C-alpha positions, 0 to 999 in steps of 0.5 A: 492478484490486483487490489485497489489501495487508498493510501494515508501517508503521514498517519499517526499509526499504521494499519490496513483495513479491507473496505470492500472486495479487493479494496484496502485502506493503508495508513503509513507513518512515512511522508509522501516524499521521494517514494518513502510512503510507497515503499512503506505501503509495499512493506505493509502489504507484503507483511499483511499477505505473507509474501516477500516485498519483491512480490508487491508492485504498484501498477498505477497511481505511483504519485496518487493516494489511490493505487492499483497494486499487484501481488504475485 
């Protein structure tokens, strides 16, 4: 399944909010440096959907706050 994710890196607290059908807002504490925030988003989504982290991949928007993520 593919979902749209709006990322908020460098947040004070981590959370995941569903803001619509297949649209999520994910806040992570890690900064957007050297892929740290992307790894944190993948980890948070894997935990949220109860899948392994290897089943979560960023399809597009690797350097953007708006991403398309595929969960297998």
